[in-house]
N, C-alpha and C positions, 0 to 999 in steps of 0.2 A: 920801774919795772924793767926798762931796756937795760940799765946797768946790771941789774940782778940777773937777768937771763944771760947776757953776754959773759957773766963771770961763771956760768955753769959749765962743767966739763962736757966736751963734745966728742962724737965718735962717728966715723963713716962706716956704712955697711954696703956690701956688694949685693946684687940682685940674687934672691933665693936664700940669703943668709938669715938665719933665725935670731931674732933679737931677744925674744922672751918665750920660754917654754911654758905650756900648760902644767899646772901644779908646781911650778918653780917658786921658790921663796923670793919674794921681792918687797923692797920698802920704798922704792923710788918711783917718780912720775917721769915718764919719757916724753920730751917735747920734740915734734918733728919740725926740723928746720928746712929740710928739702927732701924730694923724693916722695914715693908712695909705699905704704905698708899694707899688707893683707892681714885681716884678723880671722883666725880659723878656730872653730871649735871642733876638737878631735885632730887626728893626724892630717897635716896639710896635704892637699892634692891627692886624696885617696877617696874611695867610694864612701867611706865612713865619716869623712870630714865635711864640715859645713863652713863655707866661707861667709862670715857675717857681714863684713863691710871692708871697704878700702879706705884707709886714712890718708889724708893729704897734709901738705905743709900747713902748719898752724894748729893741727890737732895734737892731741896727747893720748897716752895710754898708761896702764899700770896703776891708774887712780884707786881702784877698788883695794888692791892689796897694800897700797900705800896708806890708805885711810884706816883699814881695819886690821892690818897685819897679817891677812890670810895669803894663801899661795895664789899665783897667777891663775886666772880662770879661762885663758885662751893662748893660742900660739900666735906670735907676731912674726911675720915673714916679710922681708923686703921685696916688694914687687918690682922695684927699680933701685938703682944706686940712691942711697939715702944718708942723710946726716941728722943725727939725733943728739939732743942734750938731755941730761938726766938731772933731776931735782928731788931732794927730800923735803918734806914739809918743814923739817927743822931749819932748812936753809932760807926760809922766809923770815923777814923781820918780825919780831914779836910785837913791837910797838906799832901803833896805828891799825888801820883796818885792812892792810894788805893780806895778812895771813888768813883773816876771817872771810875776806871776799874771795880769795883763791880757793879756800876749802869749800865755800858755798858753791862756786862755779864747778868745782870737780864733783860735788855731790849731784848737782843738776845733770851733768854730762853722764854721770854713773846711771841715773835713773833712766835717761833716754836710751843708753846702750843696752841696759837690761831689757827694756821694752822691745828695742829692735832684735835683740838675740832671741827673745821668746817668740817673736813673729817669725823669724827665719827658721827656728827649730820646728815650730808648728808647720809651716809650709813643707819643710823637708819630710816630716812625719806623714803628712797628708799625701805627699807624692809617693813616698815608699808604700803606704797603704794601698794606694791606687795600683801600683806596680805589683804588689802582692796579689791583689784581686785578678789582675790580668794573667799572672802566672798560674794562679789557681784554676781559672777558666781554661787556659791552654792545657793544663794537665788533665783536666776533666775531658777536654775534647779528645786529646790523644788516647785516653782510656777508652772512650767511645769507639774511636776508629779501630783500635787494635782489638776490641771485643767484636766489632762488626766483621773485621778481617778474619778472625778466628772462627766465627760462625759460618762464614763464607767458605773457609777452607774445609770445614767438617761437612758442609753441604755438596761438595765437588762430586762425590759418588752419586748422589741423587740427581745432579745436574746432568751427569753422564748418562743416566737412565732416561731422563726426560728429553734430552736433545733430539733423538730420532723421532719423537712423537709431535714435535712442533713444527710448523711450516717453515720457519726461519730461525737460525741461531741468534738473529737480532733481537728476537722477542726476549730471549734469555739475557742477552746483553742489556736490554732496556730494563728489565726488572732488576738485575744486580746493581746497575748504575743508580737506578732510582732509590733503592734502598740506602746506598752510601750517601746519595745527595740528600735524602731526608735527614740523615745523621748530621750532616754538616750544617743544613739550613736550621734545623731544630736547635742545635748548638749556638749558631749565631743569633737567633732570636732570644736566647736566655742568658748569653754570656756578657762579659764586660768588654768584649772585643768587638770593635766596629769594622765594618766592611773595608773602610779605607786602609786599615792596617794590612789587609791582604791585597791592596792595590786593585781593588775591584770597584770601579767607577766608570761613569760614561763621559767624563770630561774629555773634550776633543776626540771623540771616538774615531773619526775618520783617520786621524793620525795614528792612533793606536792600532787600528786594523792594518793601516799600510805598513807599519812596523812589522806586524806579523807576517805580512806577504814578503817583505824584504828578507826577513830571517828564514822563512820556509824555502824560498827560491834556490839558495845553494844546496840544501839538503835534498830538494826535488831533483836537481841536476845530478848530484852525486848518485842518487838512487838509480837514476835512468842510465848513468855510465856503468854502474855495476851490473844492471840488467843486460846492457848491450854486451858487456864482457862475458857474462855467463852464457848468452845466446851464441857468441862465436866460438866459444870453446865447447858448446854442447853438441848433441848429436842431430840437431836440426828439429827436434820436436817442440822446442821452446820458440816463442816469438818475443820481440821487444815489447810490443803492446798487446796485452791480453786482458781486456776489460771485463770480460765475462768468465775469467778463470775462477773466480769464487763461486760461480753458479754452474760449474761444469757437471755436477752430479744431479742438476735439476734441469732435465730436458724441457724445452719449450719456454725457457726464461726469456722475456722480452726486454727491450731497452727501457720501456717505461717502468717495469719492475726493478731493472738495475738502477735507474735513476731515483726511485722512491727509496731504495735501500741505501744508496750513496748519500742522499739527502739526510736520511735518518742517522747515518753514521756521523755526518758532519755535525748534526745537532747533539749527538750523544758526546762528541768530542768537547764541546763546550762544557757539558755536565761533568766529564772526566777531569777537565782541567780545573773546574770549580773545586772539585774534591782535592786534587793534588796541590793546587795553589794554596788552599786552605790549610792543608797539612804543612807544607813548606813554609808558609808565612807564620804559622804558629811555632815551628821549630826556631825560626829565625828570631821571634820575639823573645823566646825563653833563653837564647844563647847570648849571654852578657859577660864580657863584652862581644859584640858582633865582629868577626874577623873572616878573612877569606877561608880559613880552616873550618870555622863553624858553619859557614854558608855551604861548603861542600858536603858537610855532615847532613845539613837539612835537605840538600839536594838528593843525596844518596838514600836517606830514609824515606823521603816522600816518594822517590822513585821505586823503592821496593814495594810500597803500598800500590802505587800505580801499576806496576808490572804484575803484581799478585792478583789484581782484579781480573787479569787476562788469562789466568791459568786454566780456566775452562776450555779455552781455545787450544790448549796444548802448551807444553813447556817450551817449544822452539818459538812459538808466537809470543809467549810471555817474555822470552829472552830478547827478541827483537823490540818488544815494547819497552823493556828496560833500557836498551841502547838509545832508542828515540827519546825516552823519558829524561835521560841525562841531558840531552840537548834542550829539551823544554824547560827542564829546571834551571839550566844555565841561563837560558833566555829570560826566565822570570826573574832571576836574581839581577841581571843587568837591565832589562827594559823596565822592570817594576810596573808591569801591566798585564793583568789577567786576560784582558780582552785580546792583547797582541799574541800572548802564548796560545790562547784557545783558537785564534784565527789560523795561526801557523800550524797547529796540530790538525785542524780540520782539512786545511789545504794539502799538507803532506799525506795525511791518512787517505783521503780520497784518491790523491795522485798515485800513491803506492799500492793501494788495495784494488781500486776500481777503475783505474786507467792503464797503469803500466802492468800491475799484477805481481804479487809476491810469488816467486817460484816455490813449488812444493818440494 
């Protein structure tokens, strides 16, 4: 056998070189002398291809087409520099048991490989089916969000009528956010998407919260500097810190009331980020492959939803919410933590609205 193998023709292949193409006619068995070869069903290194196995020295391939005369059933690609010898069944001596034993060994290998190929393809199909279910759930969720957003936009004239009749605009904010929050939570209960896909978890929550504080700090400082600049160039009617600016039309407002409204805003910030992070996380999941460009698309689309929810407070406030939402979306992409983003949102919002005061 050693003499027989050493007499077979040999050829060297570079990494990435294709030794045998799927559906290519073949009548020889390839014996791997050195290097490693990848066996691919479908086009190699593409989403549609499946790598079945990596062959090592001492293995062989091409036995199916060599035995039954059919075309090759897989692509063989050099995973490293390799040396391969080729053999036809006619090259084996007809006398003695050599040809019979080699043919039997090839048949056994063929059965094993067919079994492994079936398992690999089944696993890929199951994975693709699971991915399709996730995409279907994501599409259903986005449809729900857009439907809720459309209904909200049509209700803006009614909200404008109701606003003067309620004791605080925060009651309207609470109702709107709760509706959108219900849409998100109801979806999560029914869908194939799990909370961890949206980076919503309590693992090491102090670190997540601290991350939010660190992200919020520079934006809080920047907002303060802008307010100082506006005060200096103004007519003197504006102050740097105007914590009661939001309640200037409500005489007799106390700091207890101010504190309660600020606390309710901070709580609603977590609900708002729950909605926005769910939208952004869903868009990220359906972007295949995920790149910086697709991430920014997810940030922009989810930020449009986020800013639109603030339209009942006026277009200027919605625009400011859009600018802040870009920062929150970028943070969610980088930090991969809903809790960190919600903490940053609550801190910055309370600072800008209830401590420094947004100039009118």
